[in-house]
C-alpha positions in Angstrom: -6.3 -13.4 -15.7 -5.3 -13.3 -12.0 -5.6 -10.0 -10.2 -2.7 -8.2 -8.5 -2.7 -7.0 -4.9 -0.7 -4.6 -2.8 -0.5 -5.7 0.8 1.0 -3.2 3.2 1.4 -3.9 6.9 2.9 -1.1 8.9 5.1 -2.1 11.8 5.7 1.4 13.2 4.8 4.9 12.3 7.6 7.2 13.5 6.7 10.4 11.6 3.0 11.1 11.3 3.7 14.2 9.2 5.5 12.2 6.5 2.7 9.7 6.6 0.2 12.5 6.1 2.2 13.8 3.1 2.2 10.3 1.6 -1.5 10.0 2.3 -2.1 13.2 0.2 -0.2 11.7 -2.8 -0.7 8.0 -2.7 -4.5 7.7 -3.3 -4.3 9.6 -6.6 -1.4 7.5 -7.8 -3.2 4.3 -6.8 -6.4 5.4 -8.6 -4.4 6.5 -11.7 -2.8 3.1 -11.7 -6.1 1.3 -11.7 -6.1 0.3 -8.0 -9.1 -0.1 -5.8 -8.7 0.1 -2.0 -10.3 -3.0 -0.4 -9.3 -2.4 3.2 -7.6 0.4 5.1 -7.3 1.2 8.8 -10.2 -0.9 9.9 -10.3 -3.2 12.9 -7.4 -5.6 13.1 -6.9 -8.8 15.1 -3.2 -9.8 14.8 -2.2 -13.5 15.2 1.2 -15.2 15.3 3.9 -12.7 14.4 1.4 -10.1 13.3 1.2 -6.5 14.6 -2.1 -4.8 15.0 -1.1 -1.6 13.2 -2.3 0.1 10.0 -2.9 -2.5 7.2 -3.8 -1.7 3.6 -5.2 -4.0 0.8 -5.4 -2.7 -2.8 -6.6 -4.7 -5.8 -5.5 -4.2 -9.4 -6.9 -6.0 -12.5 -3.6 -7.8 -13.0 -0.2 -8.5 -11.3 1.5 -6.5 -14.0 -0.8 -3.5 -13.4 0.0 -3.6 -9.7 3.8 -3.6 -10.4 3.4 -0.8 -13.0 1.4 1.3 -10.5 4.1 0.9 -7.9 6.8 1.9 -10.4 4.9 4.9 -11.7 6.3 8.4 -11.2 3.2 9.4 -9.2 3.6 6.6 -6.7 7.4 7.1 -6.5 6.7 10.7 -5.5 4.4 9.5 -2.7 7.1 7.1 -1.5 9.7 9.9 -1.5 7.3 11.9 0.7 6.9 8.9 3.1 10.7 8.4 3.2 11.7 7.0 6.5 8.5 8.0 8.3 7.3 4.4 8.7 8.5 0.9 8.8 6.2 -1.4 6.8 6.1 -4.8 5.1 4.9 -4.0 1.5 4.3 -6.8 -1.0 2.8 -7.1 -4.4 1.2 -10.5 -4.9 -0.6 -12.3 -7.7 -4.1 -13.6 -7.0 -5.1 -17.2 -7.5 -7.5 -16.5 -10.4 
């Protein structure tokens, strides 16, 4: 079964306090949903239209599990804390195998 991935590329961080509140809640929600963080805040080399800002990659056992984790009450609480504190490109994608 193909795995599922959250890919989150931050364009701007306008409110570090909201991001900090999100960072308190999101890891627990991700872990409870079965997610494993593969990359976060490491070195970035941006190409083409990319922006060298915070980027996160999280793996789940399936695409469905990734969607369910996003829709969970715990992650929705983290999103509410984040609110308009950042602008990011967030995608859930299915792996190739």
